[in-house]
C-alpha positions in Angstrom: -0.1 0.0 -0.1 3.0 2.4 0.7 4.8 1.7 -2.4 1.9 2.4 -4.4 1.3 5.8 -2.8 4.9 6.5 -3.2 4.8 5.5 -6.8 1.6 7.8 -7.2 3.4 10.6 -5.5 6.4 10.3 -7.6 4.5 10.5 -10.9 2.7 13.5 -9.9 6.0 15.2 -8.7 7.4 14.5 -12.3 4.4 15.9 -14.2 4.8 19.2 -11.8 8.4 19.6 -12.6 7.7 18.9 -16.5 5.1 21.5 -16.2 7.5 24.0 -14.3 10.0 23.2 -17.0 7.8 23.7 -19.7 6.7 27.3 -18.3 10.5 28.2 -17.4 11.0 27.3 -21.4 8.2 29.8 -22.5 9.3 32.7 -20.2 12.8 32.5 -21.4 11.8 32.2 -24.9 9.5 35.2 -24.3 12.3 37.2 -22.6 15.4 36.2 -24.1 14.6 35.4 -27.9 15.0 38.7 -29.5 12.6 40.3 -31.9 14.4 40.9 -35.2 13.5 43.4 -37.7 14.6 44.6 -40.9 13.6 47.7 -43.2 14.4 49.1 -46.6 13.4 52.8 -47.3 13.5 54.2 -50.9 12.7 57.9 -51.3 12.8 59.4 -54.6 13.3 63.5 -55.1 9.8 64.9 -54.2 7.3 65.0 -51.4 4.6 62.8 -53.1 3.3 59.6 -51.5 4.0 57.7 -54.3 8.0 58.7 -54.4 8.2 57.0 -50.8 8.7 53.3 -50.6 9.1 51.6 -46.9 9.0 47.7 -46.4 9.4 46.4 -42.8 9.9 42.8 -41.8 9.7 41.7 -38.3 10.0 38.2 -37.1 9.9 36.7 -33.4 10.7 33.2 -31.8 12.8 32.0 -34.9 10.2 33.2 -37.5 7.1 31.5 -36.1 5.4 34.9 -35.6 6.0 37.4 -38.5 5.1 40.8 -39.3 5.3 42.8 -42.5 4.3 46.4 -43.2 4.4 48.0 -46.5 3.9 51.3 -47.9 3.9 52.0 -51.6 0.6 53.5 -52.9 -1.1 52.2 -49.7 -0.5 50.8 -46.2 -0.4 46.9 -46.0 -0.3 45.2 -42.7 0.2 41.3 -42.6 0.7 39.0 -39.6 1.3 35.6 -39.7 1.8 32.5 -37.5 3.5 29.9 -39.2 1.8 29.6 -42.5 -1.5 30.9 -41.4 -2.6 34.6 -42.0 -3.9 36.1 -38.8 -4.4 39.4 -40.2 -4.3 40.9 -43.7 -5.2 44.4 -44.4 -5.6 43.7 -48.2 -8.2 41.3 -47.6 -10.8 42.8 -45.3 -13.8 41.2 -47.3 -14.0 38.1 -45.3 -14.3 39.7 -41.9 -17.1 42.1 -43.3 -18.9 38.8 -44.8 -18.8 37.3 -41.6 -19.9 40.3 -39.7 -22.8 40.8 -42.2 -23.9 37.1 -41.7 -23.8 37.8 -37.8 -25.8 40.8 -38.2 -28.4 39.0 -40.4 -28.7 35.9 -38.2 -29.3 38.3 -34.9 -31.8 40.5 -36.8 -33.7 37.6 -38.1 -33.5 36.0 -34.4 -35.0 39.5 -33.2 -37.8 39.6 -35.7 -38.8 35.9 -34.7 -38.9 36.7 -31.3 -41.0 39.9 -31.5 -43.4 38.0 -33.8 -43.5 35.2 -31.0 -44.0 37.7 -28.3 -46.9 39.6 -30.4 -48.5 36.2 -31.1 -48.5 35.1 -27.7 -50.1 38.2 -26.4 -52.8 38.1 -29.3 -53.5 34.5 -28.1 -53.9 35.6 -24.6 -56.1 38.4 -24.0 -56.3 37.8 -20.1 -52.7 38.7 -19.9 -53.3 41.9 -21.7 -56.1 42.7 -19.0 -54.0 41.7 -16.0 -51.4 44.1 -17.2 -53.9 47.0 -17.9 -55.0 46.4 -14.1 -51.6 46.2 -12.7 -50.7 49.7 -14.6 -54.2 51.1 -13.2 -53.0 50.0 -9.8 -49.6 51.5 -10.1 -50.7 54.9 -11.3 -51.7 56.4 -8.1 -48.3 56.1 -6.8 -47.0 58.9 -9.1 -48.6 62.1 -7.7 -47.1 60.8 -4.3 -43.5 61.3 -5.9 -44.6 64.6 -7.3 -45.5 65.6 -4.1 -42.2 64.6 -2.3 -40.4 66.2 -5.1 -42.2 69.7 -4.6 -41.7 69.0 -0.8 -38.1 69.1 -1.4 -38.3 72.0 -3.6 -39.7 74.0 -0.9 -37.4 72.8 1.8 -34.4 74.1 -0.4 -36.0 77.4 -1.1 -36.7 77.8 2.5 -33.1 77.3 3.2 -32.0 79.8 0.5 -34.1 82.5 2.1 -33.0 81.7 5.3 -29.3 82.7 4.5 -27.6 79.5 4.7 -26.4 79.5 1.2 -22.8 80.7 0.4 -22.8 83.6 -1.9 -21.3 83.4 -5.2 -18.4 85.7 -4.9 -17.2 83.7 -2.0 -17.5 80.4 -3.9 -15.3 82.1 -6.6 -12.8 83.4 -4.2 -12.4 80.0 -2.7 -11.8 78.4 -6.1 -9.2 80.8 -7.0 -7.4 80.5 -3.7 -7.4 76.5 -4.2 -6.0 77.0 -7.8 -3.2 79.2 -6.8 -2.4 76.6 -3.7 -2.1 74.1 -6.3 0.2 76.0 -8.6 2.3 76.8 -5.8 2.5 73.2 -4.5 3.5 72.1 -8.1 6.1 74.7 -8.3 7.7 73.7 -4.9 7.7 69.9 -6.4 9.3 71.0 -9.7 11.9 72.9 -7.6 12.7 69.9 -5.3 15.7 67.7 -5.3 13.3 64.7 -6.0 12.0 66.0 -9.2 15.3 66.7 -10.5 17.1 63.4 -9.6 13.8 61.4 -10.9 13.7 63.4 -14.2 17.4 63.0 -14.8 17.1 59.2 -13.9 14.2 58.7 -16.2 15.6 60.7 -19.0 18.7 58.5 -18.7 17.0 55.2 -19.0 14.7 56.6 -21.8 18.1 57.3 -24.0 19.4 54.1 -23.2 16.2 52.5 -24.6 16.1 54.5 -27.6 19.8 53.6 -28.2 19.2 50.0 -27.7 15.9 49.9 -30.1 17.7 52.0 -32.8 19.0 49.3 -35.9 22.4 47.8 -35.2 23.5 48.2 -39.0 22.6 50.5 -41.8 24.0 50.8 -45.4 22.8 53.1 -48.1 23.0 56.6 -49.6 21.5 59.8 -48.7 21.7 62.9 -51.0 20.3 66.2 -49.5 20.2 69.8 -50.0 18.2 72.6 -48.7 17.7 76.3 -50.2 20.0 77.6 -47.4 23.6 76.2 -47.3 23.7 76.7 -43.6 21.1 74.2 -43.1 22.9 71.6 -45.1 26.0 72.4 -43.3 24.1 71.5 -39.9 22.4 68.2 -41.0 25.5 67.3 -42.6 27.3 67.5 -38.9 24.6 65.6 -37.7 24.8 62.9 -40.2 28.4 62.6 -39.8 28.1 62.1 -36.2 25.6 59.3 -36.9 27.9 57.8 -39.5 30.5 57.4 -36.9 28.4 55.1 -34.5 29.0 51.3 -34.9 27.5 49.7 -37.6 26.9 52.9 -39.6 29.9 53.0 -41.6 28.4 52.0 -45.0 26.3 55.1 -44.8 27.1 57.2 -47.9 26.2 60.8 -47.5 26.3 63.5 -50.4 25.2 67.0 -49.6 24.4 69.5 -52.3 24.6 73.2 -51.5 23.4 74.3 -54.6 19.5 73.0 -54.8 16.8 71.7 -52.5 16.9 67.7 -53.2 16.2 64.7 -50.8 17.1 61.4 -52.3 17.7 58.3 -49.8 17.8 54.4 -50.2 18.5 52.9 -46.9 18.8 49.2 -45.4 19.0 48.3 -42.0 18.3 45.8 -39.3 18.2 45.4 -35.4 17.0 43.3 -32.5 15.1 43.9 -29.3 15.1 41.9 -26.6 12.2 41.9 -23.7 14.4 41.2 -21.1 16.2 44.6 -21.3 13.1 46.6 -21.5 11.8 44.6 -18.4 15.0 45.6 -16.8 14.8 49.4 -17.5 11.1 49.4 -16.5 11.8 47.7 -13.3 14.5 50.0 -12.5 12.2 53.0 -13.0 9.8 51.3 -11.0 12.1 50.9 -8.1 13.4 54.5 -8.2 12.5 56.1 -4.7 12.5 59.7 -6.3 9.7 58.6 -8.9 7.9 57.0 -5.9 8.1 60.2 -3.8 6.7 62.1 -6.4 3.8 60.0 -7.4 3.0 59.8 -3.7 3.0 63.7 -3.5 0.9 64.1 -6.5 -1.7 61.5 -5.4 -2.1 63.4 -2.0 -2.6 66.6 -3.6 -5.1 65.3 -5.8 
């Protein structure tokens, strides 16, 4: 008997361990497997929509989930799971047909219910008579409600005439005082060290996230020029700083100081891991300065 119980417990323990292992594998896959993306931007000279072509491909979990966004003459969004299309903006007719069928079935069912209700009432005249009697019995209660409401109005008018109501100018003065007190409170919060430290910490985390999300490699060429040569010089300096980053060496920049032009053809790729985003979010959540600021704002509200 004891051996059989031990065997059952061992089987249950093995099943629990297998379930825990599967859950850990799924969590590690979600957190550590990166979301990879690639993009292609082709921009001809001019600011018309037809001269801009964008193609973005996103894959996750080794290509099990795929997203593609294309912008040519119109925006096309497609989501796939393995070989199955979960969403396609080019084929919304299927969804509209299904919704129309659902609406038709619901309308037919409602009409049938209404017809059945009217037929039952027509078949049973005694039910209609009972409803008329109940409505007649309930009708004398309505003037009592009206009387109670009129009594309340008279009581409120008596309080107003007795002088208990606060005048309007005092209410306006109190609201102005509250508004000024709130403004002073928030000004003190902005001047405090907690706000400055929390804002600097949050700005640092946001810059780290933006740098992490940016593509790791970019290649292509850019030809640009403005009507004023000063602006082209400023933009050239910024683009040279960007080209100095790691993975952006194959970016060809050609400024044109004589005419207004903008032509670009770029290819790039990058990856995002949810672990790093979760780490930054947890660090922001655990920051004491931001917690104190939120607590002060809640107290004021």
